[in-house]
N, C-alpha and C positions, 0 to 999 in steps of 0.2 A: 480252652480259650477259642473264641470265635475267629475263623479265618476271614481276613479282609483282603480286598484287591485295591490297587491304585489304577486309575485310568485318567487320561486327559481327553476331553471331548471338545470339539470345535462348534462354536455357536455363531450364527449369523444374525444380523439385524440389531445388535446392541449399539446405542449411540451415547448414552450418558450413564452417570453413576447410579441413577434410579433404575435403569435397565438392569445393571449388574445386581442391585439389591433385590429386584423382583425375581430374577432367575435364581440367584443364590438362595433366596427364601423358599422358592418352590422345590429346589433340589434338597436343601437341608430338611424340608418337611417330609421327605420320603422315608418310610420305615426301612431301615437297613443302611441308609447313608450316614456315615460317621462324620464326615466333614466335606464341605464343598466350598471352593474358593475360585473366584473368577478374576482373570486379568483382562481389563477392558482394552488395553493396548494390543494384546495378541488375540483377543476374543476366544480365549481358551478357558475351560473350567477344569480344575483338578478335583477329583473326587476320591475319597476313601470310602469303600462300601463293602457290605457283606453280601456276596453273591448268592448266599442261601436265602436271603430275604428280598433282594431287589436285583433286577437284571438291567442290561443296557437298553432293552426295549422299554422298560418302565421309565428309565431316565430320559429316553427320547420323548416319550409321551408327556412327561412333566415339563420339558423344555418347550415343546410345541404348544402345550396348553397355555403357556404364558404369552404366546404370540410371536415367539422368536424361532429361528430355524436351527434344527439339529443337523450338523454337517458331518456326523460320524466321529469315531474315536481315533486316536493315533494308532491304536492297535489294528484298526481297519485300514491303515495307510490312507487316512482321509485328507492328508495334506493337499493332494491334487484336487480333491473336491472343494476344499476350502479355497484354494487358489483360484479355481475356475469361478466359484461363486463371487469371489472378491473382484475378479476382472470383469465379470458380467455386470456386477453392481456399479463399478466405476463407469463403465460404458453407458449404462442407463442414466446415471446421474449427470454425466457430461452432456448427454443428449437433452435431458430435461432443462438444465440451467442454460445451455446454449440457446434453446428455443425461447426461454424466458427473457433473456437479454435481447434477443432479436425482436421481440414484440414490445417489451417494456421500455427499452431505450428510446425508440421513436415517439412512444406515447408521452414520456416524460419531457422530451424535447418540445413537443407540440403544446404541452401544458405550460411550459415556461415562456414560449414565444408569445409576443403580443398579437395573437391572431384572433379574428372573430370566427368562432366555430359555429357551424350550422346547428339548427334546432334538434336535428335527429342525432347529433353527436353522442348524446347519452346512450341511445339505443345501440349505436354502432360499437361504442366501447363495451357495452354489455355483451354483444354478440361475439366480438373479437377476443376479449379477455377471458370470458367464462371458460371455454373449453381448454385454453392454455393453462389457466390458473388451476383447474381441477386435475389436469394431466400432471402438472408439476407438483402440486400439493397433495395428490392422492395418497402417496406413502405415509405422509405425516398425519393426514386425517384418519387413515385406516389404523395406524399405530395408536392414535389418540383414543379411538373408539375401543380398541382392544384393551387399552390400559384402563379405561373407565369401566369396562365390563369386569375387570379384575379388581375394581375399586382401588386403583392405584393412580397417583398423580405423578406423571413424569413430564419431561420437557416437550414431548410430542403434544401432550394436552395443552401446555402453555402456548406452544407455537400455533396449534390449531385454533385456540381461542383468539390469539392476536390476529392471525390471518382471517379467521372467520368473522370477527367483528368488523375488520376493514372491508371485507367483501360484502357482508350483509348490509352494512350501512350504505355502501355504494349502490346496491340493488334497490334498497328502499328509496334512496335519493333519485335514482333513475326513473322509477315509476311514481314518484311523488307521494310516497306513503309515509307521511309524517316528517320527512327530512327534505331539505333543499339541496340544490346542486353542489353547494360548497362541501357537502358531506360525501362526495364521490371520491373514494380512495382506491379506484381500480389499479392505478399504476403502483400505489403503495402496496396493495395486497399482492400484486403480481411480483413486484420487486422483493417483497418479503419472502415469498415462496422461492424465488430464484436465488436470493442470497443465502437462505437456509440450506438449499440444495447444494449450492457452491461450497458453503462451509463444510458440509458433510463430505463432499467430494475431496476437498483439500485435506480434511482431517483423516479420511480413510487412506489417502495416498501417503500422508506423513506417518500414520500408524503402521502402514505396511513396511516402512523402512526401519521401524524399531526392532523388528524381528529378523532383520537381514542376517545377523550373526548365526542364529540357529539354522536358518535356511542354508547358509554356507556350510555348516557342519553336515547337514543332511545330504547336500550335494557332493560331499567328499566320497560317498559310497559309489563305486562304479555299478552300472546296471547288470553287468555279467562278470563271469570269471572263467578262466581257462583251466581245466582240470585234466588229469590223466586217469582214466578208468579202463581197466582191462587192456592196458598198454596202448590205449587210443586217446589222443589229445582231442578235447572237444570244448566248445564254448557253451556254457549253460547259464541261465538266469541266476543272479546272486542268491535268490531265495532257495535254490535247489542245492547249494553247497552244503555238505554235511561234515561233521567232525570226522577226521581221518582221511579226507580227500587230499590227494597230492595236487597242489595248486601251482601253476606255472606263471611266473611273473617275467614279462619281457621288458626290454629297455624302454623307459619313459612311461610305463604302465602304472596304474594305481593298484595297490595291494587290496584285494577285496575283503578279506577276513583276517582274524588274528591267528598266528601260528608260529612254528619254529622252522628255521631254514634247514633243509635236508641236504641240498647240494647247490653248488654255485656260490657266487658272492657279488655284492654290489653296494654302492652307497645309496642310502634311502633318506629322502627329505621328510623329516618328522616335525617340521616347524609349525604345521597347522595344529599340533597338539602341545608341543613344548615351548613354542616361541623361539626356539634356538635355530638360527639360520644355517648352521653348519650341518651338512648331511652326515649321517651315522653309518659307519661301515658294518655290513651284515655278512656273516659267513656261517658255516655249518654250526647249528646249535643256537644261533642268535634268535631272539624273539622279534617278530614283525607285527605291526598293527594295521588293521584294515583302515583304509582311507589315506594312508601315507603314500608318497610318490617315489617310485623307483627311479634311479638315475640311468647310468649307461650300461650297467651289467645286466645279467639275467640269472635267475635262480629258481629253485623249486622249494616249496615248503609244505609241511603237513598242517592242515587246518585243525586248530585246537578250540577256537571259539567262533561261533557263527550266530547270525540273527541278533536277537536282543541281548546275547551274552558278550558281544564284542565290546572292546574298549570304547569305540565310537558310539555305539548304542547307549552304553552306560553314561557317557559324557552328555549326550543329547538329553537323556532322561533327567540327569542331575541339573542341567541348565534350565530345562523347561519347568521342573519343580521349583527351582529357585526363582524363576521369573514369575511364577504364579503365586509365590508367597507374599504376604503383606507385612511390612515392617510396622512396629507399633505406631509410628507417626501417622500411618494411614487412618488410624482410629479417629483422629481429629477431623479429617476430611469426611469420613463416613458419618460422624455425628452431625457435621455441618450440612451434609447433603440431605439427611433425613428431615431436617427442619427447613431446608432452603426453600422448596417450592411453596409450602403453605405460607411462609413469611412473605415471599415475593408476591404471591397472589393477594395477600392482605394489603401489601403496600400499593399494588396496582389499583385495587378497589378503593383504598383510602385516598389515593391521589385523585381518582375520578370524582369521588364524593366531595373532597375538599375544594377542588377547582370549580366544580359546577354549583354546588349548593352553598359553600361558605365564601369563597373568594369571588364568585360570580363572574368567572372568565368565559362562560359559555360552554355549550355542549361540544362544539368542535374541538376546542383546546383540551377539555377534559377527556374526550374520547381519544385524542392523539396521545396524551400521556398514558392512558390505560394500555393502549396497544404497544407503545414504546417500552413500557416497563415489562410487559408480558414477554416480549421477544428479546430484550437486551439481557435479561437475567438468565444465566445458564450455569448449572453446576457441572457442565461437561468438563470445563478446565480443571475444576476441583477433582473430578473423578479420574482425569488423565494425569494429574500432576505426579502421583506416586508410581503407578504401574509403568508409565512410559520411561521414567528415569531408571526404575529397577530393571526393566526389560533390556534397555540399551546398555546400561552399566554392566550387568551380569553377562550379557552377550559379548561386550568388549573384553571383559575379563577372560572369558573362554578363548577368545582369539589370542590373548597374551599368555595362555597357559595357566590361568588362575581360575579355579572353579569355586565360586562363592555359592554355598549351598542353600542359603535362605536369606530373605529380606531382613530378618532380625539381626543378622551379622552386621549389616550396614549401620544400624543404629548403635549397636554396641561399640563398633569401631570408632565412633565419634566420641566415646567416653573412655577409651583405653588410656592407661597411663603407665602400664608395665608390660614388658615383653620378656618372657623367660624362654631360654633355649635348652634343649637336650644337647649333650656333647657328641657322643659317638654316632656318626652317620648324619648328623645335622650340622653342627659347626665344623666337624671334621669329615674327612673322606670316608671313614669307616673301615679303612684298610691299614693295619700297622706297616710302617716303613722304617728302614734303618736310617737314622739321622746322621750318626757318625760312629767310628770305631777307633779306639786308641790302643796301640801295641806297647808292650813293655819287654824290651830285649829281643824283639823279632820284627820282621816287616809287617806293615799294616795288612797287606793282602794275605799273609800267612795266618793271622788271627781270624780273618774272615773265612779262609779256607777250612781251618780246623772246625770252627763253629758250624759252618754250613754243611760240612761232611757229616757231622753228628745229627744236625737238625733235619737232614734229608730223610732220616728214618723216623722223624717225629711228625705228629699231626697238629702240634700246637700252633696257634696263630702267630706268635712271636717267632717261632722256628721257621714258619713259611716266609716271614718277612726277611729273615737272614738268608735263606736259600735263594729267594728272589733277587736280593742285593748281589749275591755272589754271581748269579747268572747274568745280571745286568752288567757287571764288571768283568764278565768272561773269566772268572776264577774257576779253575778246574778242581773238582771235588776228589777227595781221596777215598780209598776203601776203608771201611770201618769194621772192626771185629769186636766181639764181646760187648755189643751194645746193650745198655740197660737204661730204662726210663724210671725216674723217681717222681711219681705223679705230683705235678704242681710245683716241683722244686728244681728240676733240671734233668740232664742226661749225662751218661758217661760212655766211653768206648775206647778202643785201642786203635791208634792210627800210626802206622809205621813203627810198631813195636812200643809206642809210648802211650801211657794212659792220659786221656784228655777228658776234662770236665767242662760242661757249659751249663750255667744255671744261676740260681739266686745265692745270696749270702748264706741262707740257711743250709743249702746243700754243701757249700764249702766249709761251713762250721762243722757239719756232721762228718765231713771227710778230714777234719783237723788240718785244713789248709789256712794259713795265716794270710790276712789281706793287709798289705803295707799301707801306711798312712797316706802316701801319695795317691794310691789307687782309691782309697776311701774318699779323699778330697775330690778326685775327678768324678767319682760316682755321685757324690752329693751335688756337685755342680750340675751334672746332667739331670738328676732327679728334680732339682729346683727349677729346671726348665720344663718340667712335666714329662720327662722321658723315663721309660722303663729300662733298667740296665741289666744286661746279661753278662756275667763274668765268665771268662775263658781261662782255664788253667791247664798246664802241662807238667806231668811228673811232680805234682805237689807245689808248683810255682805258678804265680799269676802271670799269664801271658798277655792279657788284654781285656778290654771291656767293649761291649757293643751297646750303643744307646738307640732305643727303638721308640717311636711315637706314632700316634695317629695324626697325620698331617692336617693342619687347618685348611679348610677350603679357601681357595683364592679369593672368593667373594665375601668371606666372613668379616674381615676388617672393615671393608667399605659399607657392609650392611649395618654393622654395629654403629659406625660413625653416623650413618644416615638416620638411624633411629634416635640416637642421642641428640642429634641436631634438631629433630622434631619434638624434643622434650620428653621422650620416653625414658623411664628407668629400665635398664637392661641387665638381666641376670642369667645365671647358669645353674642348672640342677643336674648333677651327674652322679653316676654310681662309682666313678673313678676316685682315686685317693685325693686328699687335700692338696698335696704338692702339685699334682697334675692339674687340678681345678684352679688353684691360685695362679699357676703359670699361664694358663689360658686367659684368666681374668686380667693379669698384668699386660699380656700381649695385646688383648683386644680392648682394654679399657672398660671392663664391665663394672657395674655398680655393686654387685653382690654375687656370692657363690655359695651353693650348698653341695658338699661332696659326700662320698660314701653313702649315697642314698640308693636304697634298693628300688626296683621298678614300682612296687606298691607304695613306697614312701614318697614318691613324687606327688601323689595326690595330697598327702598331708602337708607337704611344703606349700603347695598352691593354696590350700585351705587357710594356712597361716597368713599368706599374703592377702587373701580375700577378707580375712577377719580384720585386717588393718585397713579395710576399705579401699583396697587396690582393685582396679579393673584389669584383669590379667589375660594376655594372649600367651599361649604355650605353643612353641614350635618343636615338633618331634618328627620321627621318621614315619609315623602313621601306622606302624605295626606293633612294635614293642611298647609304644607310649600311648596305646589306646585309652587306658584309664585316665591318664593326665590330660589327654586331648579332650576327653569328655568333661572332666571337672573344670577346666579353664573356662573363662567367660567366652573366649574364642579359641578353638583348637585349630592350629594351622599344621596340616600334615604335609611333610615333604615327600613328593613323589619322585619317581625316576623313570619317566617315559612309560614303558610297558608295565613297570612294576607298581604304578600308582594304584593306591587303594582308595577308590572313590567313596567307600563307606566310612573312612576315617576322617575325623575332624570336621569343623564347620567350613573351613577353607582348605582346598586341596591344591597343592602346587605341582604342576605336571613335570617340572624339571628341577634339577638339584641345585641350581644357582640360588644362593641365599638372598640375592637382591629381589627375588620374587616376593619375599616377605614384605619388603617395603612397598612394592608395587601393589600387593593385595590390600595393605592398609591405606595407602594413598587413594587407590581406586574406590574403596569402600567409603572413605570420608568424602571423596569428590561426589559420589552418587548421593550421599546423604545431604550434602550442601545443595545439590541441584534439586532434590525433592523439596527442601525447605524454600528455595528460591521459587520453584514452581507454585507451591502453596501460597507464598506471599503474593505473587503476581495474580493468581486466581482470586484470592480474597480482595486484593487491592482493586482489581478490575471491577468487581461487583460493587465494592464499597464506594468507588468513585462514580461509576456510570449509572447505577440505579437511581440515585438522587437526581442526577442530571436528566435522566429519562422521565422522572416523575415531575419535572418542570421547575426545580428549585432555582434555576438560573433565569427563568423568564421574567419575574418581577424586577430584577436588578439590571439585566443585560438584554432582555428581549430574545434570549436564545431558546429555541424550541428544538428538541432532539427528535429528528424525523424517525419514524418507526423503521423505515427501510435501512437507514444508517445503523440503527440498533441491531438489525439482523446481520449486517456486515460486521459490526464490532463483535457480536457474539461469535461469529465464525472465526474471526481473527484471534480471539482470546484462546480458543482451543489450539489453533495452529501455532500460536506463540509458545504455549506450554510444551507442545510436542517438539517444536524446533529447538527449544532450549535443551530438552532431553537428548535430542539427536547430536548436540555438540559433544556429548560424552564419547561419541565414536572417535573423536580426535584425541582422546586421552592417550598420552604417551608416558611410559615409565620415566620418572625424572632422572634416574640413574643411568639411563641409556640414551638420553636426549643429546 
């Protein structure tokens, strides 16, 4: 099988969906590139390529051949280069449009005032406007020429045509070449160039805010680390930390890489990953994650993961890949964009021909409609509708501890009707606990003491729960002699000269110990509540029973109620017995249960649901449930801070609170709704204003849509779509509001 690499590269100079299509086409045409996808909002391209066939140098040449700027790959730490390029570009655009307004505004005022202008005014306008016009419009004209050389129609071509027609007609009128003074559009041409530059400035500023979340993640890494080498404490750049280094963390400092605490202790703020505001106590043996913040204490830890292997690096890669993915709804916009410019160009020419040759409204009016249609129509809003919402929404999810790994998840979330949970470690804490113990003919503590004394010599999970309960209640354990383990059934031993048994009904049956009806009734009551019962006997008599269960998470009930309130059918698939499964179903109000299901059998159960046309999300622990997470329409993997497996599931929850499941679904649906709203407004804007620009209102109301106003409207359409997407930054989990 051929080896492939993934890389994220930064591209400068893209303005519209046609720019994206051009660069994507060039990259996908390279031999060895398996897939290339560009996010217009972040101006990043994700590539899967075969390094044996194509290199980053080849990729750079392909990008630059299309007329756009290659700003390096994320592997080259190109973020600073991209940021500098972005800042420089903003400064240049601000300088250009400021000069444009400074010159155009007085000119427009003079044109509107009832002043008698001198005869040489035409030539003065030409001399003043021309250098300013070409200074401001140069980037647009250059991009248009490059596009035409590639035989590509993009919005730069449309803008250049609109501005060029306005300027050339003004020059012809100035020198009396076939046109009169009424065809002088100097202020219009200059205002068009100015408004277009202003629009791109505002758009670029707004776009930069869409990727703030990923920038916050990147900035979590400190630039350096304090390590101890050869018994000498030294500060070194983060890139020089290696696995095995002894890292020193001081009060208030950021943890630089992932590792395990060797000495010292402190509380660590992990909220940037988990969304949990409560600091976590760390002591010897505890795992720490790079990017988290130490509180008041100090400790030392051994570096275990550095560089691209750290949890923070994995999260950043996951978020960037998700932001670069395209949900299926994007295909609608892509198809529209591919047809958009030829259709608009045809409308502009048709409008000119109609008003001039058929309606007889004159060359001036026909020319005005031509220019207005060329500049007001823009697929930029269509091209930004999806990527800006995806970028902001997935970034907001990362801030909340919810990693959505692809844009496709957003669309499937809108169709979900069933949510299925695993039990152990998902709905429950994953650690058995003693729920109650009942004594017969002796003190309650004595039953616990006898059982715990035996179980202290066992490694069984139920035995550990009994021993832990005894320790919690400060019950002293006794010496045990003649200990014997009966695999899977129980244990026996001698305590204080008496034979003690702790185990299942089967063991007591084999030992010929009769279980009274009263005890059987108590056992069945506990088992109906989903508890596992351990029987304790002394000298052939039943001394008591101990009920053990994996306790439900505190958030389980609230989560199930919230999902049912949203109209979901909620179920459980568990390997536990039917009594335990049904007990949980009753307690939580689940719609269905499948019990005694082996790990491999969970896939078959999900397939049965899908065969009944259910769209299913499966929630599991992300490790044992990998097949089921893969089979579900959406796999939601429960993480646990440092133990999160970002490879598992379509959605990874960074913390164990089940309410994050509701947050993930709510956020996904919110992003999808915002994408649809953006697309609606982008289509509605063009559907409403293109006919107006073409002059449809003039015969009835005498309304002429000025080309310069069209340029402003075009800019505002893109800014509106981006601003709507930025509102996703305000998303708050409903269950924590």
